[in-house]
Each structure stands twice: as C-alpha cells, then as structure tokens.
Wavefront OBJ file of the C-alpha trace (Angstrom):
o trace
v -283.202 -81.656 -35.771
v -279.913 -79.893 -35.031
v -279.036 -78.355 -31.668
v -279.899 -74.795 -32.684
v -283.321 -75.709 -34.059
v -284.032 -77.929 -31.062
v -283.074 -75.138 -28.633
v -285.241 -72.623 -30.498
v -288.226 -74.988 -30.387
v -287.608 -75.796 -26.713
v -287.552 -72.105 -25.807
v -290.613 -71.361 -27.941
v -292.583 -74.091 -26.170
v -291.523 -72.637 -22.819
v -292.910 -69.264 -23.924
v -289.642 -67.414 -24.515
v -289.262 -65.060 -27.464
v -285.574 -65.738 -28.022
v -282.951 -65.450 -30.735
v -280.337 -68.234 -30.882
v -277.007 -67.826 -32.650
v -274.555 -70.659 -33.224
v -270.769 -70.637 -33.021
v -268.680 -73.751 -33.744
v -266.374 -74.976 -30.978
v -262.936 -76.586 -31.498
v -264.196 -79.954 -30.189
v -266.804 -80.180 -32.961
v -269.653 -79.039 -30.740
v -271.433 -75.723 -30.864
v -271.917 -72.750 -28.570
v -275.529 -71.621 -28.767
v -275.968 -68.078 -27.472
v -279.500 -67.162 -26.461
v -280.668 -63.546 -26.486
v -284.018 -62.679 -24.918
v -285.679 -60.163 -22.638
v -286.179 -62.704 -19.842
v -282.517 -63.722 -19.624
v -282.558 -63.820 -15.806
v -285.276 -66.492 -15.869
v -283.248 -68.638 -18.258
v -280.108 -68.248 -16.154
v -281.609 -68.896 -12.744
v -279.608 -68.654 -9.525
v -275.876 -69.020 -10.322
v -276.738 -70.276 -13.818
v -278.539 -73.393 -12.583
v -281.464 -73.082 -15.007
v -279.012 -72.685 -17.874
v -277.097 -75.807 -16.775
v -280.298 -77.860 -16.497
v -281.588 -76.663 -19.867
v -278.239 -77.509 -21.475
v -278.422 -80.986 -19.963
v -281.944 -81.534 -21.324
v -281.093 -80.232 -24.798
v -278.036 -82.505 -24.994
v -280.099 -85.509 -23.826
v -282.653 -84.807 -26.574
v -279.897 -84.453 -29.174
v -278.280 -87.700 -28.007
v -281.646 -89.501 -28.170
v -281.968 -88.490 -31.835
v -278.367 -89.122 -32.884
v -275.715 -90.682 -30.626
v -272.936 -89.320 -32.868
v -274.082 -85.684 -32.666
v -271.658 -83.364 -30.851
v -272.705 -81.702 -27.601
v -273.912 -78.139 -27.451
v -273.037 -75.534 -24.863
v -275.763 -73.026 -24.080
v -275.108 -69.455 -23.077
v -277.441 -66.580 -22.296
v -276.304 -63.076 -23.137
v -272.607 -63.908 -22.748
v -273.042 -65.152 -19.151
v -270.516 -67.989 -19.509
v -267.808 -65.676 -20.815
v -268.320 -63.229 -17.949
v -268.385 -66.082 -15.428
v -265.208 -67.566 -16.906
v -263.386 -64.226 -16.754
v -264.462 -63.772 -13.126
v -263.206 -67.267 -12.181
v -259.889 -66.662 -13.961
v -259.421 -63.389 -12.051
v -260.368 -65.087 -8.774
v -257.862 -67.878 -9.456
v -255.038 -65.426 -10.199
v -255.813 -63.403 -7.044
v -255.858 -66.557 -4.886
v -252.594 -67.734 -6.457
v -251.022 -64.381 -5.629
v -251.990 -64.852 -1.957
v -250.391 -68.299 -1.991
v -247.186 -66.918 -3.546
v -247.072 -63.906 -1.233
v -247.916 -65.565 2.086
v -247.279 -69.261 1.491
v -250.735 -70.049 2.866
v -253.297 -72.537 1.637
v -256.299 -70.852 0.011
v -259.713 -72.495 -0.355
v -262.085 -71.191 -3.025
v -265.870 -71.377 -2.740
v -267.748 -74.461 -4.010
v -267.970 -74.567 -7.814
v -269.460 -76.672 -10.559
v -267.191 -78.780 -12.777
v -266.825 -76.173 -15.531
v -265.764 -73.467 -13.091
v -263.255 -75.807 -11.415
v -261.853 -76.659 -14.851
v -261.397 -72.933 -15.562
v -259.463 -72.447 -12.300
v -257.271 -75.511 -12.869
v -256.543 -74.448 -16.462
v -255.754 -70.874 -15.415
v -253.144 -72.026 -12.901
v -251.790 -75.232 -14.439
v -248.584 -73.572 -15.662
v -247.964 -71.614 -12.448
v -244.664 -72.960 -11.074
v -245.364 -71.767 -7.513
v -248.959 -72.950 -7.006
v -250.761 -76.273 -7.271
v -254.509 -76.839 -7.248
v -256.708 -79.760 -6.336
v -260.447 -80.314 -5.881
v -262.046 -81.578 -2.686
v -265.654 -82.724 -2.326
v -267.980 -80.674 -0.159
v -269.866 -83.144 1.992
v -273.606 -83.170 1.341
v -273.408 -81.360 -2.028
v -272.631 -82.101 -5.648
v -270.004 -79.366 -5.729
v -266.332 -79.331 -4.859
v -263.974 -76.624 -3.641
v -260.529 -75.955 -5.012
v -257.583 -75.810 -2.673
v -254.519 -73.820 -3.747
v -251.231 -74.372 -1.993
v -247.552 -73.725 -2.609
v -246.144 -76.249 -5.083
v -243.731 -78.687 -3.491
v -240.174 -78.048 -4.600
v -238.720 -80.667 -6.912
v -235.208 -80.751 -5.498
l 1 2 3 4 5 6 7 8 9 10 11 12 13 14 15 16 17 18 19 20 21 22 23 24 25 26 27 28 29 30 31 32 33 34 35 36 37 38 39 40 41 42 43 44 45 46 47 48 49 50 51 52 53 54 55 56 57 58 59 60 61 62 63 64 65 66 67 68 69 70 71 72 73 74 75 76 77 78 79 80 81 82 83 84 85 86 87 88 89 90 91 92 93 94 95 96 97 98 99 100 101 102 103 104 105 106 107 108 109 110 111 112 113 114 115 116 117 118 119 120 121 122 123 124 125 126 127 128 129 130 131 132 133 134 135 136 137 138 139 140 141 142 143 144 145 146 147 148 149 150 151
C-alpha cells in the first residue's frame, strides 16, 4: 500500500472524513496534503498531532517496504504557513543582530523549524546561527549572533 492509500485508510479508521492529495517532492518522497473539517484535531497543539501521525505513517510504510521514500503530511497548508512564519521570524531576528550587534535567541523549535531558520540565514554574511539544546525538553533554540570577521 502506498503512502497516500495508507494515510487515507489511517484517517478513515480514526473517523475522519478526509481528502488526501499527493505532490511529489524533489527527494523522491511525497507531500500528502489532508483536507477535512476537523483539521484542528489533526494538527493538535503546535502541529504535534500532525508530527506524530507522520511518524506513524512513515513507520508503517517502512515496515512494508524499507526502500519506500518517506512522506510528509500536511493539513490544509499548515506546513507552508508555518515555514513562511519561521522565515519571516528569522529575517526579523537577523535584522536585529545586524542593527544592534546583539545576540538573539529564538523560541524552542522542532528540527524542521530549526532547519528552515538555518536555511533562511545560511547565506547572510553578517549573521551566523547555531542550535542549543533546551534542558529537559526534546527541542532546541536557535541563537543568532554577528558573524565573526574573517580578516
């Protein structure tokens, strides 16, 4: 069973009347966008339910076929909106670093969100980013600081 069919069956068994569309990703995987009336329930607080469901779906796919590419689940375009918000937050924080020369610490984020911030600022010649673990959690914060001069 492919990722789309598996996700549809998973949602059906959970009692969701959902429509799943598939979009290929450059890495060979697929983005599965879920549309349903109960989108908030699927998302959960800060997308946690979505993350957990994606993990379970990928584990089931892997159990069937170890060569099958991973799927990324989205609900109603949530990931795209979240990505755009993180990119804007990263650019605003970088502007503070450039303007004031201060170190800026962003709120704790999951690995995908940290990746978005790092990717957004990787070419910025004035700012460097690095992740630091938040004690007692599974999340990390990103620290932005002025890039050391290479003289």
